[in-house]
C-alpha positions as CSV (number, residue, x, y, z in Angstrom):
1,M,10.0,45.2,-53.2
2,P,10.3,42.3,-50.7
3,E,7.6,42.1,-48.0
4,L,10.2,42.4,-45.2
5,V,11.5,45.7,-46.6
6,K,8.0,47.0,-46.8
7,M,7.4,46.1,-43.2
8,Y,10.6,47.7,-42.1
9,I,9.9,51.0,-43.9
10,R,6.3,51.0,-42.6
11,N,7.5,50.5,-39.0
12,V,10.3,53.1,-39.3
13,V,7.7,55.7,-40.5
14,I,5.5,54.7,-37.6
15,G,8.4,55.1,-35.2
16,F,9.4,58.5,-36.5
17,G,5.7,59.6,-36.3
18,I,5.6,58.5,-32.6
19,A,8.9,60.4,-32.1
20,A,7.3,63.5,-33.6
21,V,4.3,63.3,-31.3
22,F,6.7,62.7,-28.3
23,V,8.9,65.8,-29.1
24,A,5.8,67.9,-29.7
25,M,4.5,66.9,-26.3
26,L,7.9,67.7,-24.8
27,L,7.7,71.2,-26.3
28,W,3.9,71.7,-25.6
29,F,4.2,70.8,-21.9
30,D,7.5,72.7,-21.6
31,V,9.3,69.9,-19.9
32,M,12.5,71.1,-18.2
33,N,11.8,74.6,-19.8
34,L,12.6,73.1,-23.2
35,W,10.3,75.5,-25.2
36,A,12.0,78.5,-23.7
37,L,15.4,77.1,-24.6
38,V,14.4,76.3,-28.1
39,S,12.5,79.5,-28.9
40,G,15.2,81.7,-27.4
41,S,18.1,80.2,-29.3
42,D,19.1,80.8,-32.9
43,T,19.9,77.1,-33.3
44,G,16.6,76.0,-31.7
45,L,15.3,74.5,-34.9
46,L,18.4,72.4,-35.3
47,A,18.0,71.2,-31.7
48,V,14.4,70.2,-32.3
49,F,15.4,68.4,-35.4
50,M,18.1,66.5,-33.6
51,L,15.8,65.7,-30.7
52,W,13.2,64.3,-33.2
53,F,15.8,62.4,-35.2
54,M,17.5,60.7,-32.3
55,H,14.1,59.8,-30.7
56,G,13.0,58.6,-34.1
57,I,15.9,56.2,-34.4
58,V,15.0,54.7,-31.0
59,F,11.3,54.5,-31.5
60,A,11.7,53.1,-35.0
61,G,13.9,50.3,-33.7
62,V,11.5,49.5,-30.9
63,Q,8.6,49.6,-33.3
64,F,10.3,47.2,-35.7
65,G,11.4,44.9,-33.0
66,W,7.9,44.7,-31.6
67,A,6.5,44.0,-35.0
68,V,9.0,41.2,-35.6
69,M,8.3,39.6,-32.3
70,A,4.6,39.9,-32.8
71,M,4.9,37.6,-35.8
72,A,5.7,34.6,-33.6
73,E,3.4,31.7,-33.8
74,K,1.0,31.4,-30.9
75,D,1.4,28.3,-28.7
76,G,-1.6,26.0,-29.1
77,G,-1.2,24.4,-25.7
78,P,0.9,21.5,-24.6
79,R,2.5,19.4,-27.4
80,R,1.6,15.8,-27.5
81,G,4.2,13.1,-27.6
82,T,6.5,11.1,-25.4
83,P,9.0,13.0,-23.2
84,V,12.6,12.6,-24.0
85,V,13.6,11.7,-20.4
86,K,11.1,9.6,-18.5
87,E,13.0,9.3,-15.2
88,F,16.2,10.7,-13.8
89,Q,18.6,8.3,-12.1
90,P,21.8,9.1,-10.4
91,V,25.0,7.7,-12.0
92,R,28.2,7.1,-10.1
93,V,31.2,8.5,-11.8
94,P,34.5,7.2,-10.4
95,A,37.4,9.6,-10.0
96,D,40.7,7.9,-10.7
97,Q,42.9,10.8,-9.7
98,P,42.2,13.7,-7.3
99,S,41.8,17.1,-8.9
100,Q,44.5,19.7,-8.7
101,R,42.5,21.6,-6.1
102,Q,42.2,18.5,-3.9
103,R,45.9,17.9,-4.1
104,Q,46.6,21.5,-3.0
105,L,44.2,21.2,0.0
106,R,45.9,17.9,1.0
107,S,49.4,19.3,0.8
108,R,48.4,22.2,3.1
109,R,47.4,19.9,6.0
């Protein structure tokens, strides 16, 4: 199996694990009376599954994105070499004809 696929699966599992902990904390601390709603309903188990699954998708995406961005090479300080532009100098650009906006402003006067 390619290394990228292994990394993706590993980070998705981590993301769904974090989502499980998050949903467990939501239920444990009874946020917005969630435990009473789930335990008092006949479809409470489905609601908990959907809550875990949807949070799992979000946390897995964030976890994988963080892992990919953490792979970037670290900057070793300023790069040596000559700069592309040593000095900026203004350049005159002649305008042969006035623009359409300038013609409209002149015609209004």
